[in-house]
Each structure stands twice: as C-alpha cells, then as structure tokens.
C-alpha positions as CSV (number, residue, x, y, z in Angstrom):
1,X,-83.0,12.0,54.2
2,X,-83.6,13.3,50.6
3,X,-85.7,12.7,47.8
4,X,-84.4,10.1,45.4
5,X,-83.5,11.4,41.9
6,X,-85.2,9.8,38.8
7,X,-81.8,8.2,37.7
8,X,-81.4,6.4,41.0
9,X,-85.2,5.2,40.9
10,X,-84.7,3.7,37.6
11,X,-81.7,1.8,39.0
12,X,-83.5,0.5,41.7
13,X,-86.4,-0.7,39.5
14,X,-89.8,0.7,40.2
15,X,-92.9,-1.1,39.0
16,X,-95.3,0.5,36.5
17,X,-98.0,2.4,37.9
18,X,-100.5,-0.4,36.2
19,X,-98.3,-2.9,37.9
20,X,-98.6,-1.5,41.1
21,X,-102.4,-0.8,41.0
22,X,-103.0,-4.4,40.1
23,X,-101.2,-5.8,42.8
24,X,-102.7,-3.3,45.3
25,X,-106.3,-4.2,44.3
26,X,-105.6,-8.1,44.4
27,X,-104.0,-7.4,47.8
28,X,-107.0,-5.4,49.1
29,X,-109.5,-8.0,47.8
30,X,-107.7,-10.6,49.5
31,X,-107.4,-8.7,52.7
32,X,-111.2,-8.3,52.6
33,X,-111.8,-11.9,52.2
34,X,-109.4,-12.7,55.0
35,X,-111.1,-10.3,57.3
36,X,-114.7,-11.6,56.4
37,X,-113.1,-15.3,57.2
38,X,-111.8,-14.0,60.4
39,X,-115.2,-12.8,61.5
40,X,-117.0,-15.9,60.3
41,X,-114.9,-18.8,61.3
42,X,-113.7,-20.0,64.8
43,X,-115.1,-22.3,67.5
44,X,-118.7,-21.5,65.9
45,X,-118.9,-20.8,62.3
46,X,-121.5,-18.1,61.3
47,X,-122.8,-17.5,57.9
48,X,-122.3,-14.4,55.7
49,X,-125.5,-12.8,56.3
50,X,-124.7,-13.0,60.0
51,X,-121.6,-11.3,59.6
52,X,-123.3,-8.6,57.8
53,X,-125.8,-8.2,60.7
54,X,-123.0,-8.2,63.4
55,X,-121.3,-5.4,61.5
56,X,-123.9,-3.1,60.2
57,X,-127.0,-3.9,62.2
58,X,-126.6,-3.1,65.9
59,X,-130.3,-3.6,66.7
60,X,-129.9,-7.4,65.7
61,X,-129.3,-9.3,68.9
62,X,-128.9,-12.8,67.7
63,X,-126.3,-15.3,69.0
64,X,-124.4,-15.2,65.7
65,X,-124.4,-11.5,65.4
66,X,-123.2,-11.1,68.9
67,X,-120.4,-13.8,68.1
68,X,-119.4,-11.7,65.0
69,X,-119.1,-8.4,67.2
70,X,-116.8,-10.1,69.7
71,X,-114.4,-11.3,67.1
72,X,-114.2,-7.7,65.5
73,X,-111.5,-6.7,68.1
74,X,-109.3,-9.7,67.5
75,X,-109.8,-9.4,63.7
76,X,-108.8,-5.7,64.0
77,X,-105.8,-6.5,66.4
78,X,-104.6,-9.2,64.1
79,X,-104.7,-6.6,61.2
80,X,-102.4,-4.1,63.2
81,X,-100.0,-7.0,64.0
82,X,-99.6,-7.9,60.5
83,X,-99.0,-4.4,59.4
84,X,-96.6,-3.9,62.0
85,X,-94.4,-7.1,61.7
86,X,-94.6,-6.8,57.7
87,X,-93.2,-3.1,57.9
88,X,-90.6,-4.2,60.6
89,X,-89.3,-6.8,58.4
90,X,-88.8,-4.7,55.6
91,X,-87.0,-1.9,57.7
92,X,-84.9,-4.6,59.0
93,X,-83.8,-6.1,55.7
94,X,-83.0,-2.6,54.3
95,X,-81.0,-1.5,57.4
96,X,-78.9,-4.6,57.6
97,X,-78.8,-5.2,53.8
98,X,-79.9,-8.7,54.7
99,X,-82.7,-10.5,52.7
100,X,-83.3,-12.9,55.5
101,X,-83.5,-10.4,58.4
102,X,-86.8,-10.7,60.4
103,X,-87.3,-9.6,64.1
104,X,-87.7,-13.5,65.0
105,X,-84.5,-14.4,63.1
106,X,-82.4,-11.6,64.5
107,X,-83.4,-12.4,68.1
108,X,-85.3,-9.2,68.6
109,X,-88.5,-10.7,69.6
110,X,-86.6,-13.0,72.1
111,X,-85.2,-10.0,73.6
112,X,-88.3,-8.5,74.0
113,X,-89.7,-11.4,75.6
114,X,-86.8,-11.7,78.1
115,X,-87.6,-8.1,79.4
116,X,-91.2,-8.8,79.6
117,X,-90.4,-12.0,81.8
118,X,-87.9,-10.1,83.9
119,X,-90.7,-7.4,84.5
120,X,-93.1,-10.2,85.5
121,X,-90.8,-12.1,87.8
122,X,-88.9,-9.3,89.6
123,X,-90.9,-6.2,89.1
124,X,-94.3,-7.5,89.6
125,X,-95.6,-6.1,86.3
126,X,-98.7,-7.6,84.7
127,X,-100.4,-5.0,82.7
128,X,-100.2,-4.7,78.8
129,X,-99.1,-0.9,79.0
130,X,-96.1,-1.6,81.0
131,X,-95.3,-4.8,79.0
132,X,-95.1,-2.3,76.0
133,X,-92.4,-0.5,77.6
134,X,-90.3,-3.2,78.6
135,X,-90.7,-5.1,75.3
136,X,-89.4,-2.0,73.4
137,X,-86.3,-1.7,75.7
138,X,-85.5,-5.4,75.2
139,X,-86.0,-5.3,71.6
140,X,-83.8,-2.2,71.1
141,X,-80.9,-3.7,73.1
142,X,-81.2,-6.8,71.5
143,X,-81.0,-5.3,67.9
144,X,-78.0,-3.3,69.0
145,X,-76.2,-6.3,70.4
146,X,-76.8,-8.4,67.4
147,X,-75.8,-5.7,65.1
148,X,-72.6,-5.0,67.0
149,X,-71.6,-8.9,67.1
150,X,-72.4,-9.2,63.5
151,X,-70.3,-6.3,62.6
152,X,-67.1,-7.6,64.1
153,X,-64.5,-8.9,62.2
154,X,-63.5,-8.6,58.2
155,X,-66.2,-7.8,56.1
156,X,-68.4,-6.1,58.6
157,X,-72.0,-6.9,59.0
158,X,-72.7,-9.5,56.4
159,X,-75.9,-11.6,56.0
160,X,-74.4,-14.7,57.3
161,X,-72.9,-13.1,60.3
162,X,-76.1,-11.1,61.4
163,X,-78.2,-14.4,61.1
164,X,-75.5,-16.4,63.0
165,X,-75.3,-13.7,65.7
166,X,-79.2,-13.5,65.9
167,X,-79.5,-17.2,66.3
168,X,-77.0,-17.3,69.0
169,X,-78.3,-14.2,70.9
170,X,-81.8,-15.8,70.6
171,X,-80.8,-19.1,72.0
172,X,-78.7,-17.5,74.8
173,X,-81.7,-15.3,75.8
174,X,-84.0,-18.1,75.7
175,X,-82.0,-20.2,77.9
176,X,-81.8,-17.3,80.3
177,X,-85.8,-17.1,80.0
178,X,-86.1,-20.5,81.0
179,X,-83.6,-20.1,84.1
180,X,-85.8,-17.2,85.3
181,X,-89.1,-19.3,84.8
182,X,-88.3,-22.6,86.0
183,X,-88.3,-21.8,89.6
184,X,-91.2,-19.6,89.4
185,X,-94.4,-21.6,88.4
186,X,-96.7,-18.6,88.8
187,X,-94.7,-16.5,86.0
188,X,-94.5,-19.7,83.7
189,X,-98.2,-20.3,83.9
190,X,-98.6,-16.7,82.8
191,X,-95.8,-16.7,80.1
192,X,-96.3,-20.2,78.5
193,X,-99.5,-18.9,76.7
194,X,-98.0,-15.6,75.7
195,X,-94.9,-17.3,74.6
196,X,-96.5,-19.1,71.6
197,X,-97.7,-15.9,70.0
198,X,-101.5,-15.3,69.8
199,X,-104.0,-12.6,69.0
200,X,-107.0,-14.6,70.6
201,X,-106.8,-12.3,74.0
202,X,-107.2,-9.3,72.0
203,X,-109.5,-6.4,73.0
204,X,-110.2,-2.7,72.4
205,X,-107.8,-1.7,75.4
206,X,-104.8,-3.5,73.4
207,X,-105.7,-2.0,70.2
208,X,-105.9,1.4,72.0
209,X,-102.4,0.8,73.4
210,X,-100.7,-0.2,70.1
211,X,-102.3,2.2,67.9
212,X,-100.0,5.0,68.7
213,X,-96.8,2.8,68.2
214,X,-98.0,1.7,65.1
215,X,-98.8,5.1,63.8
216,X,-95.3,6.3,64.6
217,X,-93.5,3.3,63.2
218,X,-95.6,3.4,59.8
219,X,-95.1,7.2,59.5
220,X,-91.3,7.0,60.0
221,X,-91.2,4.0,57.4
222,X,-93.0,5.8,54.7
223,X,-91.1,8.8,55.2
224,X,-87.6,7.1,55.3
225,X,-88.4,4.9,52.2
226,X,-86.9,7.2,49.3
227,X,-83.7,7.6,51.3
228,X,-83.5,3.8,52.0
229,X,-83.8,3.2,48.3
230,X,-80.6,5.6,48.1
231,X,-78.9,3.6,50.6
232,X,-79.6,0.2,48.8
233,X,-77.3,1.6,46.0
234,X,-74.4,1.9,48.4
235,X,-73.2,4.2,51.2
236,X,-71.0,6.1,49.1
237,X,-73.8,6.8,46.5
238,X,-76.4,7.6,49.2
239,X,-73.8,10.1,50.8
240,X,-73.4,11.8,47.5
241,X,-77.2,12.1,47.0
242,X,-77.3,13.9,50.4
243,X,-78.2,11.1,52.6
244,X,-76.8,10.9,56.0
245,X,-76.5,7.0,56.2
246,X,-75.9,6.6,59.9
247,X,-78.8,8.8,61.1
248,X,-81.1,7.1,58.4
249,X,-80.1,3.7,59.7
250,X,-80.8,4.7,63.3
251,X,-84.2,6.2,62.5
252,X,-85.1,3.3,60.3
253,X,-84.1,0.8,63.0
254,X,-86.2,2.7,65.5
255,X,-89.3,2.5,63.7
256,X,-88.7,-1.4,63.1
257,X,-87.9,-1.8,66.8
258,X,-91.0,-0.1,68.0
259,X,-93.4,-1.9,65.5
260,X,-92.2,-5.4,66.4
261,X,-91.7,-4.6,70.2
262,X,-95.3,-3.4,70.5
263,X,-96.6,-6.3,68.7
264,X,-94.5,-8.6,70.6
265,X,-95.6,-7.1,73.9
266,X,-99.2,-7.5,73.2
267,X,-99.4,-10.8,71.0
268,X,-96.3,-12.8,72.0
269,X,-93.2,-13.5,69.7
270,X,-95.1,-14.2,66.4
271,X,-92.2,-15.0,63.7
272,X,-91.6,-15.1,60.0
273,X,-94.3,-12.7,59.3
274,X,-92.0,-9.8,58.2
275,X,-89.8,-12.4,56.3
276,X,-92.7,-13.8,54.2
277,X,-94.4,-10.5,53.6
278,X,-91.3,-8.6,52.3
279,X,-89.8,-11.5,50.1
280,X,-93.4,-11.7,48.5
281,X,-93.5,-8.2,47.6
282,X,-90.0,-7.9,46.4
283,X,-90.8,-10.9,44.2
284,X,-93.6,-9.2,42.8
285,X,-92.9,-5.3,42.7
286,X,-89.1,-5.3,42.7
287,X,-86.7,-3.8,45.3
288,X,-88.3,-0.2,45.5
289,X,-89.1,0.4,49.1
290,X,-91.6,3.1,48.3
291,X,-93.7,0.3,47.2
292,X,-92.6,-2.7,49.1
293,X,-93.0,-1.1,52.4
294,X,-96.7,-0.2,52.2
295,X,-97.6,-3.6,50.3
296,X,-95.5,-5.3,52.9
297,X,-97.8,-3.8,55.4
298,X,-100.7,-5.2,53.5
299,X,-99.2,-8.8,52.8
300,X,-98.3,-9.1,56.4
301,X,-101.8,-8.3,57.6
302,X,-103.2,-10.9,55.0
303,X,-100.5,-13.6,56.2
304,X,-101.5,-13.1,59.9
305,X,-105.0,-13.0,59.5
306,X,-105.0,-16.2,57.2
307,X,-102.8,-18.0,59.7
308,X,-104.9,-17.1,62.6
309,X,-108.1,-18.4,60.7
310,X,-106.1,-21.6,59.6
311,X,-105.2,-21.9,63.4
312,X,-108.8,-21.8,64.5
313,X,-110.0,-24.3,61.6
314,X,-107.2,-26.9,62.4
315,X,-107.6,-26.6,66.1
316,X,-111.3,-26.6,66.3
317,X,-113.3,-26.7,68.7
318,X,-110.2,-25.1,70.3
319,X,-107.5,-23.4,68.3
320,X,-103.8,-23.7,67.3
321,X,-102.1,-20.3,67.9
322,X,-101.0,-18.2,65.2
323,X,-97.4,-18.1,66.1
324,X,-97.3,-22.0,65.7
325,X,-98.9,-21.4,62.0
326,X,-96.4,-18.9,61.0
327,X,-93.6,-20.8,62.2
328,X,-94.7,-23.9,60.5
329,X,-95.1,-22.2,57.2
330,X,-92.1,-19.8,57.6
331,X,-89.3,-22.2,58.8
332,X,-89.2,-24.2,55.5
333,X,-89.1,-21.2,53.5
334,X,-86.3,-19.5,55.6
335,X,-84.2,-22.8,55.1
336,X,-84.8,-22.6,51.3
337,X,-83.9,-19.0,51.2
338,X,-80.6,-19.8,53.3
339,X,-79.6,-22.6,51.0
340,X,-79.9,-20.3,47.8
341,X,-76.5,-19.1,46.6
342,X,-77.9,-15.6,46.2
343,X,-78.5,-15.0,50.0
344,X,-76.3,-12.0,50.1
345,X,-76.3,-8.2,50.9
346,X,-79.2,-6.5,49.4
C-alpha cells in the first residue's frame, strides 16, 4: 500500500474541505439526536431531563433515570454495529468493485449464521465469545466461495455475477440452516430470535467482546483507504503506483469480514446497512474512500440507531427487531439500484 499521488486523487474526485466539514458536522448532529432518541424511546418513553439525569447524575435514583442507564449499553452496541457494518459495506464494494455489494447480499451474513448454528447444534456452543470465532470462520469461507464462483467464466468477477453468486450461495446456506434446525427444536428456539437481527440483548460483555474486532477492522480500513483509491483507477494503474493489488484485496477483505462477522455473531444478520450507508456517502461526497469510509461508519451508526428506535416505536409496547426495519427499507433500494443501467464495476 502506498500514498496516493495528487494527480490520482484529482481523478478520483475528493470533496472540498468545506464540503466534507459540513457533511461531517451534519452527520455528528444527526448521530447525537439519534443517540438521545435511543435513550429516550422504548416501551416506556422518558423525558429529556430524565435522559440527562441518567447520563450525568448517578446519585439520582428515579425509575426513569435507571431506565436510561439500562439503555446505554444497547445504544452503544447499536452504534458499534452500525460503524462495523457501514465500513464493511464500503470495503466489500471496493474490493469487489461492485456498487451493490453488502455482507447480506453477498451471503457473508448467512455463512456466519450457518457456522453459529453448527456450533450450537453439534458442538454445544452457547457463549457469545465462541459465537464470534465461528461467525468469523463462516463469513470468511463464504466470502472466498462467493468471490471464487463469481470470478469464473468470461469477464471475471463482474457485479452481476457476484450478486447472483451471493444470492445463490445465501439460498443454499439458508436451506442447510433449516435442515439442521428442523429436527432440533431446542436449537431453533435459541436461533429464531438471533436470526432476525437485534441489538435488544446487548450488554457490556457484548461490547467488550466486540471492541477489539471493531478497532482492528476500522484501523485496517483507514490505513488501506488511499491504496484502495488507487485500485479504483484500475489494477494496472494501481500496480504502477506501487500498490500490491492482490495483497491489498486480501487485507481489505479480511477487515470487512471481521467487522461484519463479529457484528453478525452478537447481533444476528442485520442486512442492508452497509449498502445504504456507503451509497449515501458516495452520493454526497464522491468516490474518494479516504472520506467515504469514515463517513460510512458515521452514516451506518445513524441508520442502525434510527432503525432500532423506529422498531421500538412501531412495536410498542414490545418492539420490532432492527433487522426487520433495515430489510424493509433496504430491499426496495437494492431493487432500484439493480434496475439502473449504471450498475457496473466501480
């Protein structure tokens, strides 16, 4: 990986500093509003001053303040998952040069889910720490398989071939999951709540498990962003600029897999967040990944937090799982993107 020359940066199209600063400030304000809403809304709605009491005044022991304190771990975990899925989507789109790549679309989430089910059904695994490692292995193997299938034939790994390979693989793995679960009611009861995708079971232990994977994945993504920009100009140009494209793809794919694999292990397969976050930032900022990757993290956190709040409001006094909300919003957008004639290699 090497530093991108200024001439290449101009060809990629970086936003102006003022433009980026404006988008960043708007994003941070929206995220702050979303986090406050996540603490305030649920089966019991609390007022703004109760949120402040719960956050900053530990001596206050009111019911509302305690409710806010219990919601903090869920809010932080949702924030982390949104960041991970947003960056994972950006990396997968860049590595595959596919504008509609996403962990859920490429079957990576389903691969992670399959290995979690295998661990529960045959290995007796039931802890979150063990789930993470199984999910990472499943996500990595599925990503390699889908990319290998999509690369076969004339033209290599085109966007449409990768999406078709991902859809077919996801369907096959989902059938295998069903075959494992049907005769094992005890595993099915455990799996059916996780399968929907939710941050409702979050606690500080989940966050502590997730944090190292998030830090590693985010660090790799930020370091790799300039070289990924060079690769977007074409493998020949990138090689001429000193980028080892094969190694770069492997490293970036590794970061994407650990981010989505860890999030899937703890929250379940939440789809479309990476797709929506990255497309929104490409539309606003252009294709320069030095800006798209960090802002996809921010927009991913906003999207997932908003979806979680919407699910709680719609399902009140219960809740609608966040994975259902993101699928309801993301599926029509995916259809529109797939129908556009411009869906081609990035």
